[in-house]
C-alpha positions as CSV (number, residue, x, y, z in Angstrom):
1,X,-12.6,-9.4,-3.2
2,X,-9.9,-7.9,-1.0
3,X,-9.8,-4.3,0.3
4,X,-6.4,-3.0,-0.7
5,X,-5.1,0.3,0.6
6,X,-1.8,2.0,0.2
7,X,-0.8,4.6,2.9
8,X,1.6,7.2,1.5
9,X,3.0,10.7,2.2
10,X,3.8,13.6,-0.2
11,X,7.5,13.7,-1.3
12,X,8.1,10.0,-0.5
13,X,10.2,8.3,-3.1
14,X,9.4,4.9,-1.8
15,X,5.7,5.7,-2.2
16,X,6.1,6.3,-5.9
17,X,7.7,2.8,-6.4
18,X,5.1,1.1,-4.2
19,X,2.3,2.8,-6.0
20,X,3.6,1.5,-9.4
21,X,4.0,-2.0,-8.0
22,X,0.5,-2.1,-6.4
23,X,-1.0,-0.6,-9.6
24,X,0.7,-3.2,-11.8
25,X,-0.3,-6.2,-9.7
26,X,-3.9,-5.0,-9.1
27,X,-4.4,-4.2,-12.7
28,X,-3.1,-7.7,-13.7
29,X,-5.5,-9.3,-11.2
30,X,-8.4,-6.9,-12.2
31,X,-8.6,-5.5,-8.7
32,X,-8.8,-1.9,-7.3
33,X,-6.8,-0.2,-4.6
34,X,-7.2,3.0,-2.7
35,X,-4.6,5.4,-1.6
36,X,-4.5,7.5,1.5
37,X,-2.1,10.3,2.3
38,X,-1.4,9.9,6.1
39,X,-0.4,13.5,6.5
40,X,-4.1,14.3,6.7
41,X,-4.8,11.8,9.5
42,X,-3.0,12.5,12.8
43,X,-3.6,9.0,14.1
44,X,-2.2,7.3,11.0
45,X,0.7,9.8,10.8
46,X,1.6,9.0,14.4
47,X,1.5,5.3,13.9
48,X,3.1,5.0,10.4
49,X,5.2,8.1,9.9
50,X,8.5,6.2,9.6
51,X,7.1,3.1,7.8
52,X,5.5,4.6,4.6
53,X,4.5,3.4,2.2
54,X,2.3,0.9,4.1
55,X,0.3,-1.8,2.3
56,X,-2.9,-2.7,4.0
57,X,-5.0,-5.7,2.9
58,X,-8.4,-6.3,4.5
59,X,-7.4,-3.9,7.3
60,X,-4.1,-5.5,8.2
61,X,-0.6,-4.3,7.5
62,X,1.0,-6.6,5.0
63,X,4.1,-4.8,3.9
64,X,5.9,-1.4,4.3
65,X,8.8,0.5,2.7
66,X,9.2,-1.9,-0.3
67,X,6.3,-3.8,-1.8
68,X,7.3,-7.2,-3.3
69,X,5.2,-7.8,-6.3
70,X,5.4,-11.7,-6.0
71,X,4.4,-11.6,-2.4
72,X,1.6,-9.1,-3.1
73,X,0.2,-11.3,-5.9
74,X,0.3,-14.4,-3.6
75,X,-1.5,-12.5,-0.8
76,X,-4.2,-11.3,-3.2
77,X,-4.7,-14.7,-4.8
78,X,-5.5,-16.4,-1.6
């Protein structure tokens, strides 16, 4: 099972779209994901403030800004 985390910020319109995409793909694959608002973590905010949303799979950045559902499903199926 993969560890899937979505890094977001409040008021981020891209985050809303990414959340919907990740939720749809993980639900279809019967997986769970967690979400973390980087505004509460100074290190993450410094590192990713211009890249949100950020998709992390097993601790590695796999996508940012726009999450491609086909690519996400392929990553999670491997």
